[in-house]
C-alpha positions as CSV (number, residue, x, y, z in Angstrom):
1,M,0.9,67.9,-53.9
2,R,0.5,64.7,-51.8
3,D,-1.9,63.8,-49.4
4,Y,-0.8,62.2,-46.6
5,A,-3.7,62.3,-45.1
6,K,-5.0,59.0,-45.5
7,K,-1.8,58.1,-44.7
8,Y,-1.7,58.9,-40.9
9,S,-5.5,58.7,-40.5
10,G,-7.4,56.7,-38.3
11,V,-9.4,56.7,-41.3
12,A,-9.4,53.8,-43.5
13,G,-11.8,53.3,-46.4
14,N,-14.5,55.1,-45.2
15,R,-14.7,53.6,-41.8
16,Q,-13.4,55.3,-38.8
17,K,-11.3,51.9,-36.6
18,V,-13.4,52.5,-33.0
19,S,-11.7,51.4,-30.1
20,G,-13.1,50.1,-26.8
21,R,-13.7,47.0,-25.3
22,R,-15.0,44.2,-27.7
23,G,-16.0,40.8,-26.5
24,G,-17.4,42.4,-23.2
25,G,-20.9,42.5,-24.0
26,S,-22.6,45.2,-23.5
27,D,-24.2,46.3,-20.0
28,R,-27.3,45.0,-20.5
29,E,-26.0,41.8,-21.3
30,R,-23.7,41.5,-18.2
31,P,-26.4,41.0,-15.7
32,F,-28.1,37.4,-17.7
33,R,-24.1,36.3,-18.3
34,I,-24.3,36.5,-14.5
35,I,-27.3,35.2,-14.6
36,G,-26.2,32.1,-16.5
37,V,-23.5,31.2,-15.1
38,V,-25.3,31.1,-11.1
39,T,-27.7,28.5,-13.6
40,V,-25.2,26.5,-15.0
41,V,-23.2,26.2,-11.5
42,A,-26.0,25.1,-9.6
43,M,-27.6,22.9,-11.9
44,L,-24.5,20.9,-11.7
45,L,-24.3,21.3,-7.7
46,G,-27.9,20.0,-8.1
47,V,-26.5,16.9,-10.4
48,A,-23.5,16.4,-8.6
49,G,-26.1,16.4,-5.2
50,S,-28.7,14.0,-6.8
51,L,-25.8,11.3,-7.4
52,W,-24.5,11.4,-3.6
53,F,-27.9,11.5,-2.9
54,G,-28.0,8.7,-4.9
55,A,-25.3,6.8,-4.0
56,A,-25.8,7.0,-0.2
57,L,-29.6,6.2,-0.7
58,Q,-28.4,2.5,-2.4
59,D,-26.0,2.0,0.2
60,G,-28.8,2.4,3.4
61,L,-30.9,-0.2,1.7
62,G,-28.2,-2.5,1.3
63,R,-27.6,-2.2,5.1
64,L,-31.2,-2.5,5.9
65,D,-31.4,-5.7,3.3
66,K,-28.3,-7.2,5.6
67,G,-30.1,-6.1,9.0
68,K,-33.3,-7.8,7.8
69,Q,-31.1,-11.0,6.9
70,E,-29.4,-11.2,10.4
71,K,-32.7,-10.9,12.2
72,V,-34.3,-13.7,10.5
73,E,-30.8,-15.3,11.0
74,L,-30.9,-14.6,14.6
75,T,-34.4,-14.6,15.7
76,A,-33.7,-19.1,13.9
77,A,-31.2,-18.7,16.1
78,N,-32.9,-18.0,19.4
79,V,-35.7,-20.1,18.6
80,A,-33.3,-23.2,18.7
81,L,-31.5,-22.2,22.0
82,S,-35.3,-21.5,23.4
83,A,-36.0,-24.7,22.3
84,E,-32.5,-26.0,23.8
85,K,-32.8,-24.9,27.5
86,E,-36.3,-26.0,27.3
87,A,-35.1,-29.6,27.0
88,L,-32.3,-28.6,29.9
89,L,-34.7,-27.3,32.3
90,Q,-37.2,-30.8,32.9
91,Q,-36.8,-32.1,35.8
92,G,-36.3,-35.6,34.8
93,K,-32.2,-34.6,32.7
94,I,-31.6,-32.2,36.1
95,E,-32.4,-34.9,38.6
96,A,-29.6,-37.4,35.7
97,A,-27.2,-35.0,35.9
98,A,-27.1,-34.1,39.3
99,G,-26.5,-38.4,39.8
100,G,-24.1,-38.2,38.0
101,L,-22.0,-35.7,39.9
102,G,-22.7,-37.9,43.0
103,L,-25.5,-34.9,44.1
104,F,-29.1,-36.6,45.5
105,P,-32.2,-34.5,46.7
106,P,-31.8,-33.5,50.6
107,S,-34.0,-35.6,52.9
108,E,-36.7,-33.6,55.2
109,K,-34.5,-32.5,57.8
110,Q,-32.5,-30.8,56.1
111,M,-35.2,-28.7,54.1
112,R,-36.0,-25.4,56.5
113,R,-39.3,-24.0,55.5
114,P,-39.8,-20.1,55.9
């Protein structure tokens, strides 16, 4: 008589085949995987944020340096304009410019004091 049990049995070589989920890990490993994924995502977001903040900081420092340079240039221009203003407000220059236009100082009769 032939033994057909081995041919149709789920047992091969004294090992039983067990069907089930493989590769997903046990229920005890799942929280650690979730924590690991959250940690990796948070780390990537931290690195990306640090790179963005560093670029923004460099840009701000460049603008600050440019602003300081403009302030120095404008201060020098202001000093030059103030000196030019003082030179133009001298009484002798004003009278010479007025004489060139045909103007003359008022007489005593033309001046009225309140």
